[in-house]
N, C-alpha and C positions, 0 to 999 in steps of 0.2 A: 504494500500500500504506500502511496506517496505521502510525503510529509508536506504540510502546509504551515506557513508562518503568517499569522494574522496580527496586524499592528493597528491598535486603536489610539489615534492621536487627535481625537476630535476636541478634547479640552486642552488648553495650553498649559495647565498646571499639572497634568498627568498623562503619561504614555503607558499603554499596556501592550504586552507582547505575549502571544500564545502560539505554541508549536502543537499542531494537531496531526495525528496519524489516523486516517479514516475518520471515525467519529469520536475518537478518544483523545483527551488532552494529555500530551506528553510533558510539556513544560509551560509554566506560567511565570511571568516576571513583570514588574511594573516599576516605574520611576516617577517620583513626584518632584516638584520644584523645591520643597522643603527638605527632602531626604536625598542626599547625594548618592549616586550609583557607585558601588564599590566593585561589584562582580562584573567580569567581562571587559574591564578596562586594562590598559597597559600602564604599569607603574615602574618607576625607578626605585629599586630596593637595595638595602645593605644587608649582606649575610651576617647574622650575628652568631650563628653556631651551625656546624655541620654534624649530623648524626649518622655515621656510616651504618649502624645497625638498622636504622629505619630507612636508609637510602633516601635521605631528605635533608633539606636545609631549613633552618628557622630564619626568617627574614623580618626586617623592620622596614616598612614602606611609608614612612612619614606620618606626622601627626600622632605619634605614639601608637601606631597601629602595627600589629605583629601578624605574621602569617607563617604558613607551612608550605614548602615547595618541594614536591617529590622530584627526584632526579629524572624520572621518566617524562616529566613535563618540561624539561629543559631541552631546547632545540639542539641537535647534534652539532650544528655549525658553531655553537658557542665554544665547544671544546677544541676548535681548530686554532691552535696557537701558532703564530709565525715561527719559522725555524730559528731565527736569531733570538727571539724571546725565549723559546724552549731551551736553547743552549745556554743562555744566560741563567735561567732558573736551575738547570742541572749543575752548572759551575758554582753557583751560589750555594746549592745544597751540599756539594762535595766540599767546598771551603768550610762551611759550618760544621760538617762531620769531622774534617781534619782538625779544626780548632778544638772541638769537643774532646777528641782523642788526645791531643797534646795537653789539654788542661787536666784530663784524668791521669795522664802519665806524670805530669808535674805534681799533682796531689800525692800520688803514690811515692814519689821521690822525696817529698817533704816530710815524711814520717820521721818523728824524732826517735832516737834510740832510747833504750831503757837507761835510767839513771839509778845508780845504786849509792846509797848513803850508809855509812856505818856509824853507830853510836854505841856508847857503853852504858850499861846499867851500873847502879851503885855496887853491885856484888861482883862486877868484873866481866859479866857476860856481854858479849858484843851483840848488838841488835842490828840486823841487816834490814834495811828498808829498801823497797824497790818501788819506784814510781813509774807507772806506765802511762804515757801520755799519747793519746791517739787523736787524730783530727776529728772535730765535731763530737768529742766525748769529754767527760769529766775525768780528772786524774784518779786512778785507782791506787790505793796505797796498800801494799802487801808487806806485812812485817813478820819476820821469823826470828826467833831467839836462837842464837848459835853460841856455843862456848867460845871464849876468847882463846886464841892460840898464840 
């Protein structure tokens, strides 16, 4: 059965649109002068969060309005990145990865060695203190009593 779209714009303050298949109404929408139409328009939006598990992006499209955009609704031409831009992105990614590796190597090289202190008790026993200092941790103090030699 063919679809028909019927548009009623006889009143200047309201426009009504109906999609009919045979004798059955498939869709109905209306727009008034007081209420601004949001659906069916094209907006410039900012992606606020990408959720890979949902295969969607959460967007903000002005006026503190938020939306949900499924990846399947994004036109494939959008993903066609020019070769020069793609290479620049890959190089920037590799540079960031190298810097992160160098920083982690520098952190592992900065570990401080164990420091040992020895003190004596009043009875002549030597107290061996071992201070272990690790990055991003508090110092642990391990004390053992050893006879003085």
